[in-house]
N, C-alpha and C positions, 0 to 999 in steps of 0.2 A: 645343583648349581652351587659353585663355590661362593662363600660369603666374601664380597669385595669390600664391605664396610665392616671393619673389625672394631669391636668395642673392648678396650682394655680397662678393667676396673682397678683403681688404686685404692686400697683400704686405708682410711685415715684413723689414727689412734683415737681421736675424739669421738668418732662414731657419728658425726653429723655432717661431714663434708665428703663428697665423692667426686673424683675427677674422671671424666670420660674422654678418651681419645678415640676419634673415629677416623674413617678412611682418608679424610682430607689431610691428615698428618703424614700420610705416605707410608703407613705401616704395611699395607698390602700392595703387592704388585705381581706381575706375571712370574717373577722368579721365586716368590715365596708366598704360599697359600696354605691356609689351614685345611687339614683333613676334615671334610664335611661328613665322612661316613662313620667316624668313631663316636664313642659315647661322650667323650669330652676331649680336652686337650691332652695329647701325649706329652711325656716329659720333654721330648725333643722340641715340640711345638711351644711348650711353655718357655723353654730356654730361649728359643729364637724370638718369640714375642717379647720377652723381657729385654732382649738386646735392642729391639726396635724402640721400646719405651725409653730405655736408657739413652739411646742416641738422641731421641727427641728432647728428653729432659736436659741433656748436656748442651743442647743448642739454646734452650730457653732459660736455664738456671745457672747460677754460679756455685761451684763446689769448693769446699774447704781444701786447701793444699797443704796444710800443716801435717807433715809426715808422722810426727809423734802422736798427734791426736787421732789421726786416721788409723794408725797401728793399734792404739789402745782400744778404739771402738771395734775394730775388726777382730782383735784378740777376744773380746767379750763375745762377739758374734760366733766365733769358732767354737768357744766353749758351749754356747747354747746349742749350736748345730750338732755338736758331738753327742748330745743326749736326745736329739730329735729322731723322728722316724724317716726323714728324707735327707740323708747325709750326702747323697750323690749330686745334689744341685750345686752349681758354682756360686755359693753365697758371697755377696760383697755388700758392705754397708757404707754408704756415701753420706757426707755431711753437706747439707744445703745451706748456703749463706743467706739466711733469712731470720728476721726477728720473730716470725710467727712460731707458735708452739705446736709442732706437728711431727708425726712419724708416719710413714706409709711404706707400702711395699708394692712391687709389681711382680708378675710371673717370672719364674726362673731363678729366684733367689736374690733379687735386687731389693735392698732395703735402703730407705732414705730417712734421715733425721735432720732436723733444722738446728741451727745454732741457738735459736730461741729456746728450744726444748732442752738442749744441753745445759744452758745457763740456769734453767729452772730445776734441773735434777740436783739433788744434794748428796747422793751416794751412788756407788757403783751398782748396788743392789737395784736401785730404781732403774738405772740404765739397762741392766741385764733383763729386767722384767719387761721393759718396753721393747727391747730387741726380741725377747722371747715371744711377745705378742705378735710381732710381724713375721717371725719365723713360723709361728703356728698357722698363720694364714696360708703359707706355702705348704706346710705339712698336711693341712686339712683340705688342700686343693680347692679353696674357695673360688679362685678365678676360673678353674676348669668347670666347677659345678655351675657357676653363673653362666659361662659360655654355653654349656650344654642346654640349659633351659632357654636361653636367649635364641639359640639356633633353632630349637624346636618351635618356639613361638613364631619366629620369622618365616619358617617353612610353611606355616599355616595361613599366612596373610601377606598383603603387600607391605612394602618397607617405607611407606610414606611417613609413618610416625615412629621410626626406629628409636630416635633419641628419647622421646617421651616414654615409650614402652620400656626401654632399658632402665631408665631412672626409676620408674614405678616398680619394676621387677626387683631391682637392687634394694629399694627401700623396704620391700616386703621381707627381704632376707637379712638386712643390715644388722638388726638386733641379734638375730641368731648367729651370724658370722662373728660379731664382736664378742658375744658371750662365750662362744666356743674358743676363740682365740685368747680371751682373757684367762680362762681356766687352763688351757694347754700351755700358754705362755708362762704363767707363774709356776706351773709344774716343771717346765723345762728349767727355769731359773733355780728352783728348789733342787732339782736333780743335779744341776751344775755347781751347787754349793753356795748359791746366793739366797738372801732372805726374800721369800715370795711376797712379803708385805710391801715390797718396793713399789709395785704397781698401784695398789689402792692408796698408799701414802702419797704417791705422785698425783694421782687423780684428785685426791682430797685437797691437796695444796692448790692445784689448778682451779678447782671449783671455788675455793675460798677467795682466790685472787679475783675471779670473775664476780663473785658476790660482793666483796668488800670494795671493789673499785667501780661499782655501779654499771657493770657490763651486762647485766641480765637482760636489759632492753635490747642488746645486740644479739646475744646468744638465745634468749627466749627461755621461758619457764620450762618448756619441754626438755631443753638441754639439761637444765638443773636437775630435773626429775630423773632423766635417763642416766646421767652420770652418777647420781646418788644411788640408784638401783644397782648399777655396775659395781660400785664400791661395796655395798652391802653383800651382794652375791659373792664377790671376791673374798671378803672377810669370812663368810660362811664356809667357802670352799677351802681356804687356807687353814681353817680350824680343824679340818679333817686330815691335814698333813702332819706327819710326826717329825718335829725338828726342834732345835734349841737355838733361838735367835736372841 
């Protein structure tokens, strides 16, 4: 039976927020259905699903129209993609008009960053590392892996609790996905000529803002600990790279 309720995971840079889009958004219809027989999403299915997600986001969000700024961001994206393992995806980076500090991606090479994040970055190295992190989610096929496991679970039981099951499954993988994308993303930035310290520097600044502005009550101590661990692991990994920054 073809899955009529499709869950598309968007991976958030902070590692604490995940947005699920399910069938009611109109992603699945009789003209377009996922192959239920394969091990995961094919590249063609990833691209098609990414288009559906982008169409939905285009209706729900406002995107930056500044041509020069969009070109700058997509030039950085192209450099990062050029050193990645999946160069065939039609990557595009869109800027969301939002004061929130976020970056996320959807299948098929779609990357989204917010104005709030852009304002918090201080160097092109930081921006390149953030984009590298999102490109890494695509290269590592995290969406396809998640879909494969979700499909297997749903085939074993009824779909009454699909949303709850999907959230629990993703939570079990989120730290793994983020850590993989962190390492791969800064490696991409490094290979493209950027300073890989950009990502831990950015995360550290974000964490300091959260701490010094009394926002831990909102984000929670778990967030503080997780981001701190990400920063430490990134510093350790970057120390293994050979470069002059």
